[in-house]
C-alpha positions in Angstrom: 0.0 0.0 0.0 1.5 3.3 -1.0 1.0 6.5 1.0 -1.6 7.8 -1.5 -3.9 4.8 -0.9 -3.8 5.1 2.9 -6.7 6.5 4.9 -6.7 7.7 8.4 -9.4 6.4 10.8 -11.4 9.6 10.4 -11.2 9.4 6.6 -12.1 5.8 6.6 -15.2 6.3 8.8 -16.3 9.3 6.7 -15.9 7.2 3.5 -17.6 4.1 4.9 -20.2 5.9 7.1 -19.4 3.5 9.9 -18.9 5.4 13.1 -15.6 5.2 15.0 -17.2 3.3 17.9 -18.5 0.6 15.6 -15.1 0.4 13.9 -13.3 0.0 17.3 -15.9 -2.7 18.2 -15.1 -4.6 15.0 -11.4 -4.3 15.7 -11.8 -5.4 19.4 -13.8 -8.5 18.4 -11.4 -9.4 15.6 -13.9 -8.9 12.9 -11.9 -6.3 11.1 -8.4 -4.8 11.5 -6.6 -1.8 10.1 -4.2 -2.4 7.2 -1.4 -1.3 9.5 -0.4 0.9 12.4 1.5 4.0 11.6 4.8 4.9 13.3 2.8 7.2 15.5 0.4 4.4 16.5 -2.5 5.7 14.5 -4.6 3.2 12.5 -4.1 3.2 8.8 -6.6 1.8 6.4 -6.7 1.2 2.6 -9.5 2.0 0.2 -9.9 -1.7 -0.8 -10.8 -2.5 2.9 -14.1 -0.6 2.5 -15.6 -3.7 0.9 -14.6 -5.9 3.8 -15.8 -3.5 6.5 -19.1 -3.0 4.7 -19.6 -6.8 4.6 -18.8 -7.1 8.3 -21.2 -4.3 9.0 -24.1 -5.8 7.0 -23.6 -9.2 8.7 -23.5 -7.6 12.1 -26.6 -5.6 11.4 -28.3 -8.9 10.5 -27.5 -10.0 14.1 -25.2 -12.7 12.9 -23.1 -13.7 15.9 -19.5 -12.3 15.9 -18.0 -15.9 16.0 -19.8 -16.8 12.8 -18.7 -13.5 11.2 -15.1 -14.2 12.3 -15.2 -17.6 10.7 -16.4 -16.1 7.5 -13.7 -13.4 7.6 -11.1 -16.2 8.0 -12.6 -18.4 5.2 -14.1 -16.0 2.6 -15.6 -18.1 -0.1 -18.9 -18.1 -1.9 -19.8 -21.3 -0.2 -19.1 -20.0 3.3 -21.2 -16.9 2.6 -24.1 -19.0 1.4 -23.8 -21.3 4.3 -23.8 -18.4 6.8 -26.8 -16.8 5.2 -28.8 -20.0 5.3 
């Protein structure tokens, strides 16, 4: 990831419309992690991560348990998504 593709937490939350407390919750529960931590300790995200966080957010809003979402995050395949949604 080059510097131009990186987003601060504020930029990422503005772009995804997921508030910072939700983002921190997803990080704490290992459903989503920043691309990297900057030298200053700030979280750094990438634009391609928006698809992942939006998927996690939709599943969470469907009241799918975090453990099941974690499993999907670890094993992302069409079959695992269909199985989860069933």
